[in-house]
N, C-alpha and C positions, 0 to 999 in steps of 0.2 A: 539435435546435433551431438555427435560423439565428442567426448572430452578432448581427444587428440586434436580434432579440428577446431574446437572451441578456443583452445589456448595456443593454437599454432602461431609461431613467430613471436611469441612473448618471451622476454629475456629473464623472466622470473618463474619460479615454480608455481603451479596452480594453487598449491596450499597457501603461499604467500599472498597471491592475488585475492583469493577468497577471504582470507583473514582480514585484509584491509577493507574489502567491500562489506563484509559482515559487520565489522566494528563501526565503519562510517554510517551504515544504515541503522545501527542499533543504539549507538551512544551519541552523546552531544560532543562530537569531536570535529575539529577542522581538518582539512587536508594537511596543513602544516603540523598539527598535533601528531598525526599518523606518521608523517615523515620523521619527526623526532623520535617517536616510539620505535620505528623500524631501525633508526640509527643506533639506539640503545641495544638492539638485538643483532647488531653487526650487518644490517641490510641497508645498503645505500640506494634509496629510491626517491625520486623527486616528487613533490606534492602534485605537480601537474600530471605525472604518470598515474598516480593514484586516482586523480580525477577522471582520467580516461578509462581506468578499470571500472570505476563505479558506473559511468555512463554506458559501458559495454555490458557489464554483468549484472547490474541491479535488475533490469527488465528480465533477464534470463532466470534469475532467482525467483521472481514472481511467477513466471511461466512454469517453472519446474515444480513448485510446491502445490500448484492448483489440484492435480490429481490426488494429492495426499490429504486434502483438507476434510475435516469432519463435517457432516451435514449440519446445517443451521435450521432454526425454527421459522415459523411463518408470521412472526410478529416483528415487523421491520421498524427501525428507528432511522430516519433520514434527516440529514442536515448538511450545510456547507460551511466551510471555514475559509479564511483568507490566507493566500500564499503570495509572497512578493516575487515577481519575475521581471528582471530587467527594469527595476524601479517602479513597476506597476502592479497593482493588486489583481490577482486572479482568484478563481474560486475552486476549492477542492471539495467536490461532492463526496460524502461518505455515508455509508449505511452499516448498521450493526443490527443484530437481532436482540430480543429482549434479555438474553443472557450476556450480551456484550460481545458476541463473536462477530468479527468483521464479515460483512457480506461482499462488499466491493467498494471501489472508489473511482473517481474520475476528475481529472483536472480540466477546467473549462475557462475559456477567456470571457464567457458571458454568464450571467445569472438570470435566465429567463425560462419560459415554458419549454422551449425547444431543448435547452441544455438539460432541464429536469427530465424530460421525456427520454433523451438519450441515456441518461444515467439509469433510469428505471429499467430500460431495455438491457443495459449492460449487466445490471444486478440479476435480472431474470436468466441471463445466459451464463452466469458464473460457474455453474456446474455443481457447486456444493450448496446452493440455495434452493428454497422452496418458494412457490408462488405465494404472495402475501395475503394474509387474512385481514390484517389491519396495518396501517402506516401512519403513526403519529409524526407530524411535521410542525415547523413553526408557522408563523402567519404570512409567509412569503406567498403572494398571489400566484406565482408561477406554478406551484404544485397542483392546485385544483385544475388549472387549465391543462397541465400535462396529463393528469389522471383522466380527465374527460376524453382527451384525444386517444389515450391508450385503451380506454374502455370502448370507445367507438370503433376502433380497429380490432377489438377483441384480443388485444395483447395481454390485458389484465381483466380478470373476471369482474362482472358487473357488481357482485356482492362484496368486493373488496372495499373496506372502509378507510377513508382518508380523514384523519382527525387532526385539525389544526388547533394546537394549544402549546404555547412555548414551554409550559411547565411539565409537559409529558415527555420531553426529550432530554432529560438529565443524563440518561445512559449514554447517548451519543455525544452530548456536550462534554462529558467526562472523558470519553474515549478520544476526543481530539487532543487531549493534553500531551500524551507521549509523542505524538506526531509533531505537534507545535514545538515541544521542547527541543527535539532534534533539529528541526528546520531552523529554529531561532539561531543556533550556533553557526549556521551556514551563511548568515547575513544576506539572504536573498540569492536568487539564481540568475545566471547570466542570460538565459533564454528560456522560452516556454518549453522547448524540447528537452533541455537539460533538467528542468524542474519535473517534467512528466516522467522522464526516465529514472531520475533519482528517487522520486516518490514511490515508484513501483517497488524499489528495494526496501525503502523505509516501511511501507505498508506490509510487505512480505515478512520482514523481520518482526514486525509488531504482531502479526498473526501467529508466527512461530512462538514468540514470547508468551502469548496468551494461551498457549496449549491447544491450538486449533488443528495441529497436525495429528493424524491418526497414530496412536502408539507412543506419542511423545508428550510427557506430562508438563504442565506449566511449572516453571522454575527449575526444570532439569536441563541446565545449560550444557552439560557434557553431551547428553543425548541429542540436543538440538544442533550442536556443532557437528556431531557425527552424521546426523540426518542430512545437513546441508552438503557435507562432503560426499555422502553417498549418492545424492541426486545429481551431482556433478561427476560422478564416476571416479572419485578419488579414494583410493584404498586407505583404510585407517592405519 
């Protein structure tokens, strides 16, 4: 979608909208924090408006960075963590490679073999990922069942090894922390859909932060901002 159509009928400049989306998905800030920060800069915007921006543009950010991600390796680390939505715990499936690069993620209402299977399929279709050689997971019984089903339908190669050992997954356990830290300040999500849409922006910003975008180094925040503006067609 072209930039003009994407921001049509908005009463604020695209630069202001993206700034708020980027900050909310990158740092431990509430919508009211951002409202106050904008007031300090002479911009009067209600926190509910910022909420609508995030729900609209966070998924778009995730979508637009995908073609620019560096390839990952064939050693997966898979795990799920808890996210509260409308007062109930849901499951955020996440996967990284052995170097800590994000492969993909998926919010699920259930934690079973069908959900695990859907997640494995999503990772395989991510575009920047390789078919797995080995997948360390915890002792959740859903993973072997999902792996057996995927091998039977020839979605995953028969020689792919699933290793169940909770001590082998420290890389993914550590990688949950930045996501959980940001989500914690949000005090839960109002709905499953708002959680799903917001998490897409949080995970996208996390991938950018980790240096997964081609030509953008980890820690180079200025280049990261310029990259985000460029994929939305905003001139520097």
